[in-house]
N, C-alpha and C positions, 0 to 999 in steps of 0.2 A: 446711207440710204434712209435710216430711221429718222434722221434729222429733217429731211425734206418730205418724207411720207410717214408721219407719226401715226396716222390712221388710214391705211390703204383702202379699207372698205368704205370709210367715209368719203375719201377722195373719189372713189369710183362712183358712189351714189350721187355725189354732188355733180359730177360731170354728166351722168345720165339724166338727172333731173333737169340740169341746165339745158341740155340738148332737147329734151322733151318739151320743156316750157317754151323754148324758142321755136320749136317745130322746124328745125333747120340743122343740117350738117355742113353748112357753109364753113369754109376755113376760118373766118373771123369768129363765128359763133363757137366753134370747137376750140380755137385758141383761147378765147376769153373763158370758156368753160374749164380748160386745163389750168389757166392761171388761178381761177377760183378754187378748183379742186386741190391745188397744191397750197395756195395761200391761206384759205380758211382753216384747215386743220393745223397748220403751223402757227397761225395767230391765236387760235383757241386752245392750244395744247394745255395751257395752265388751267383752263376751266374744266377739263375732264378729270374725273376722279381716277385714282389709281386702279389698276386692273384688279377686278374682284376674283376671288378664288371660290368656286362653288364646291362645297365639301360634301353635300348630300344630294345627288341628282334625283333620287327617288322622292325625297321630300319636296324638291322643286317641282316635279311632275304633279304630285298630289296638290301642292299649293296652286299650281296653274289650273287644275281642274276645279278647285274651290273658287278661284277668282272668276273663271268663266261662268260657273253656276250662279255665283252671287251677282255678277254683272247682269245676267239675263233676268233674274228675279227682281233685282233693283230697278231695271229698266221697265219691267212690267208694272211694278208697284208705283213708280213715279208717274208713268203715263196714266194709270188708273186714278191716282190722286189729282193730277192736273185736270182730268176730264170730269171728275165727280165731286170734288170739294171746292168750297169757296176759299179764298186766300186766308181769311181769318180763322178757318178751321184747320189749317195746316200748322203743326207744332214745329216750327223752324227755330233752331237755336244752336248754340255752341256746346260741344261736349269736350271735356278735358280728360284725356287718356294718359294715365301714368305709363311712362316708357322705361323698359329695362334694356332695350336694344340700343347699342351705341355705334354699330358699324355703319359708315356712310353709304355703302352699297345697299345694305338692307333697308336703311331709311329711304334711299332713293327709290327702291322697288316699292316700298309701302306708299310713298307719295304717288307713284304711277298708278298703283291700284286704286287709290282714292280719286285720282283725277279721271280715270277711265270709268269708274262706277257712278251711275246717276244717283244722286241723293247726297252722298258725303262729299265734302271738299276740304282738302288739307288747308288749314289756315295758318298755323304757326307751330314751330318747335321751339320750346323754351331754350334760352341761351345755354343752360347746362344739360340740355337734352333729356331732361327727366319727365317732361310733359308735352303732349301733343294736343293742340287745339284743332278740333274738326268741326266744321259747320255742317249740320244735318238739315236736309230739306224737310223731313218729317220724322220725328222720333218721339216715342212715348215712354220708352224705358232706357234711360241712360246706362244703368248698370249692365243690362243685357248686351248693349252695344259695346261697352268697354270690355266685357268678358269675351265677346265674339272677336274683337280686334286682337286681344291678347292671345287667345287660343288658336284662332283660325289664321291669323296673319303674322303677328309678332313672333310667336314661338317657332313656327316653321322657318321664318326668315332668319332667326337667330341660329337655328340648326344649320341652315344653308351657308350662312356667311361668318358665323362666329365660333362654331364648334371646333 
């Protein structure tokens, strides 16, 4: 069973999205949706990381709260900057953050945090995983940003996935 349905939740979501996008429950639409729902997870099985084990659920909840708060503050700040500053007055540049975390699941979550938050954009993780390059929309204090990433994101993610 696991061979044909390696990710049952993904299969279900794919089928539902296919039917909703086509706005039809005609037999042909459902059949093609079923083929996609079975085929896509089977063909992409090797692309998915191993199952992550969450070791500290309370830390995860605290991190989630920090991310939501930071997302809202960053969205407000980016909107304000776009509306009130000229392009040449925005301090856009790359910041290089030294990384201690090595867990692929933790790094994936960190990438999602940066992708969701307006302002920073994950640019590159060095080959040895020791440095993360992040492009910042507007940043005046690199050291404060690095300290924030390490204490607010990296340390909790290490507790969640590496402890």
